[in-house]
matplotlib code that plots the C-alpha trace (Angstrom):
import matplotlib.pyplot as plt

x = [170.7, 171.8, 171.1, 174.2, 173.2, 169.6, 171.1, 173.5, 170.9, 168.2, 164.4, 162.7, 161.1, 157.3, 155.0, 153.1, 149.8, 151.5, 153.4, 150.2, 148.6, 151.6, 151.6, 147.8, 148.3, 151.1, 149.1, 145.8, 146.6, 144.5, 140.8, 138.5, 135.2, 132.3, 130.0, 132.4, 132.8, 129.1, 128.1, 130.5, 129.2, 125.6, 126.5, 128.1, 125.1, 122.7, 124.8, 124.9, 121.1, 120.5, 122.6, 121.3, 117.7, 115.8, 113.1, 110.5, 113.0, 114.5, 118.0, 119.6, 120.2, 123.5, 124.2, 127.2, 127.2, 126.9, 123.7, 122.6, 120.1, 117.3, 117.5, 117.3, 114.4, 112.4, 113.1, 111.9, 108.6, 108.0, 108.5, 106.1, 103.5, 103.9, 103.4, 100.6, 98.8, 96.1, 98.6, 99.7, 96.2, 95.0, 91.4, 90.2, 88.0, 85.0, 81.9, 78.6, 78.4, 76.4, 72.9, 72.0, 68.6, 67.2, 64.6, 62.9, 65.0, 67.4, 68.1, 69.4, 69.0, 71.7, 69.6, 72.1, 73.9, 73.1, 74.2, 77.6, 78.2, 77.5, 79.9, 82.6, 81.8, 81.4, 78.5, 76.1, 76.7, 80.5, 80.1, 77.4, 79.6, 82.4, 80.1, 78.6, 82.0, 83.6, 80.7, 80.0, 76.3, 73.4, 71.7, 70.2, 69.4, 65.8, 63.6, 64.4, 68.2, 68.6, 71.0, 69.2, 71.6, 70.9, 72.5, 73.0, 75.4, 75.8, 77.3, 80.8, 80.9, 80.0, 82.5, 85.4, 84.2, 84.1, 87.7, 88.9, 87.0, 88.3, 91.9, 91.7, 89.2, 89.0, 92.2, 95.2, 98.3, 100.6, 99.1, 96.4, 93.7, 90.1, 89.4, 89.6, 87.5, 87.2, 87.3, 86.7, 88.5, 86.0, 88.7, 90.4, 87.4, 89.9, 89.3, 91.8, 91.9, 92.7, 93.6, 92.4, 95.0, 98.4, 97.1, 98.5, 97.0, 96.9, 95.0, 92.9, 92.5, 89.4, 86.7, 87.1, 84.7, 85.9, 85.6, 82.0, 81.3, 78.9, 77.0, 77.6, 74.1, 74.3, 77.7, 76.2, 73.3, 75.6, 77.7, 74.6, 73.3, 76.6]
y = [-15.8, -12.4, -10.5, -11.7, -15.4, -14.7, -13.1, -16.0, -18.8, -17.0, -16.9, -19.5, -22.5, -22.3, -24.5, -27.5, -25.7, -22.9, -25.4, -27.2, -23.9, -23.0, -26.4, -26.2, -22.7, -23.9, -26.8, -25.1, -21.4, -18.6, -19.3, -17.7, -16.2, -18.1, -16.4, -13.6, -14.5, -15.2, -11.9, -10.0, -11.8, -10.9, -7.3, -7.1, -8.7, -6.3, -3.3, -4.6, -5.2, -1.6, -0.2, -2.5, -3.3, -4.2, -1.9, -2.3, -2.4, -5.6, -4.2, -3.7, -0.2, 0.2, 3.3, 5.1, 3.3, 5.2, 4.1, 4.9, 7.8, 5.5, 3.4, 6.4, 7.9, 4.7, 4.4, 8.0, 7.4, 4.3, 6.1, 8.8, 6.2, 4.5, 7.8, 9.0, 6.1, 8.3, 10.1, 7.0, 5.8, 7.9, 7.4, 8.2, 11.3, 10.8, 12.9, 12.1, 13.4, 16.6, 16.2, 19.0, 19.3, 21.9, 24.3, 25.9, 27.1, 29.5, 28.0, 24.8, 23.4, 21.7, 19.2, 17.7, 20.9, 20.9, 17.3, 17.9, 21.0, 18.9, 16.2, 18.8, 20.4, 23.8, 26.3, 26.6, 30.4, 30.0, 27.4, 29.4, 32.5, 30.4, 28.9, 32.2, 33.9, 31.2, 30.9, 34.6, 34.1, 34.7, 32.2, 31.5, 28.6, 27.6, 26.5, 22.9, 23.6, 23.4, 25.8, 27.4, 29.0, 31.2, 29.7, 26.3, 24.1, 20.4, 18.0, 18.3, 22.1, 21.4, 18.6, 20.9, 23.6, 21.1, 20.0, 23.5, 24.4, 21.3, 22.0, 25.5, 25.5, 21.9, 19.9, 20.4, 21.3, 19.6, 16.1, 16.2, 15.4, 16.7, 16.6, 20.4, 23.4, 27.0, 29.8, 33.4, 36.2, 39.0, 41.7, 40.9, 39.0, 36.4, 32.6, 30.3, 26.6, 24.4, 20.7, 18.4, 15.7, 17.5, 20.8, 22.8, 26.3, 28.5, 31.5, 30.7, 33.2, 35.3, 34.5, 36.6, 36.9, 35.2, 36.3, 36.8, 37.0, 39.8, 40.3, 43.5, 44.9, 44.2, 46.0, 49.1, 49.1, 48.8, 51.7, 53.8, 53.0, 54.1]
z = [-18.7, -19.9, -23.1, -24.9, -24.5, -25.9, -29.1, -29.5, -29.1, -31.2, -30.6, -28.5, -30.1, -30.8, -28.8, -30.2, -30.8, -32.7, -34.8, -35.8, -36.9, -39.0, -40.6, -41.5, -42.9, -45.1, -46.4, -47.2, -47.3, -45.9, -45.2, -47.8, -47.0, -48.5, -51.1, -52.0, -55.7, -56.1, -54.5, -56.7, -59.8, -58.9, -58.3, -61.8, -63.4, -61.7, -62.8, -66.4, -66.3, -65.1, -67.9, -70.7, -71.7, -74.8, -76.2, -78.9, -81.7, -80.4, -79.9, -76.5, -75.4, -73.4, -71.3, -72.6, -76.0, -79.3, -81.2, -84.7, -85.3, -86.6, -83.4, -81.1, -83.1, -83.0, -79.2, -78.8, -80.6, -78.6, -75.3, -76.5, -77.4, -74.0, -72.1, -74.5, -76.1, -77.5, -79.7, -81.5, -82.3, -85.2, -86.1, -89.5, -89.5, -91.6, -92.2, -93.9, -97.5, -97.8, -99.1, -101.5, -103.3, -105.6, -104.3, -107.2, -110.1, -108.3, -104.9, -103.3, -99.7, -97.8, -95.8, -93.3, -92.6, -88.9, -88.5, -90.2, -88.0, -84.9, -86.1, -86.6, -83.2, -84.8, -84.6, -87.5, -87.6, -88.1, -90.8, -92.5, -92.7, -94.2, -96.9, -97.8, -98.0, -100.1, -102.5, -102.7, -102.4, -100.1, -97.8, -94.4, -92.1, -92.3, -89.4, -90.0, -89.7, -93.5, -95.2, -98.1, -100.7, -103.6, -106.7, -108.4, -106.3, -105.9, -103.3, -104.9, -104.1, -100.5, -100.1, -101.3, -98.9, -96.0, -96.8, -96.7, -93.6, -91.7, -92.7, -91.3, -88.5, -87.3, -87.7, -85.5, -87.5, -84.9, -84.3, -87.1, -84.7, -85.2, -81.5, -81.2, -80.2, -81.3, -78.7, -79.5, -77.7, -76.8, -76.9, -80.2, -81.8, -83.0, -82.9, -81.3, -82.1, -79.1, -79.5, -76.7, -77.6, -77.7, -76.1, -79.0, -79.8, -82.8, -84.0, -87.1, -90.0, -90.2, -92.6, -95.8, -98.7, -101.8, -105.4, -106.5, -110.2, -110.9, -114.2, -116.2, -115.6, -111.8, -111.6, -113.2, -110.8, -107.9, -109.0, -109.6, -106.1, -104.5]

ax = plt.figure().add_subplot(projection="3d")
ax.plot(x, y, z, "-o")
ax.set_aspect("equal")
plt.show()
């Protein structure tokens, strides 16, 4: 049989096995792989879970979505508290009230002076300098760690001085924590306040003498002496 006869008669008929395969393919279509749709759905759910989660505010955070400022701020504070739980737990800083008694007619004694200095974690010498400079008077620490001052002062005077001292030389201005320490630079003689909670540092002001009222006769004597 030559080439012209093949073109005229057309292609050869398919065998019985090939005919059965073609008939099955026409009836049921192509064979699908099992688990393809399920795997795709699981992958999409995993991607969505990775981009979306619920934080402490109860609202879902979705990656790429615009959120209000209040939501982002609350989320930021929550992350900070999770990483640094000691920062979010503020404890009230309390001191014992100063106990002041009269000593004679011209002096007073601060009985629990050493105890309060220990509670503030500050040296007696530094607190003594601050008290004397603010009151503009004379005084010294006695043998029983009592601060004896010249003048008539009561517990209210010492409480106001303690508030001022704590605000300047004890409390951290960043996190408001009293867990701090004072370190003095030998070269500059300046004190640096170091916070143990947030590690912030700042240079505190030097102790300066306040206004001291002087009687007219004493001022004349001082001028004559100079």
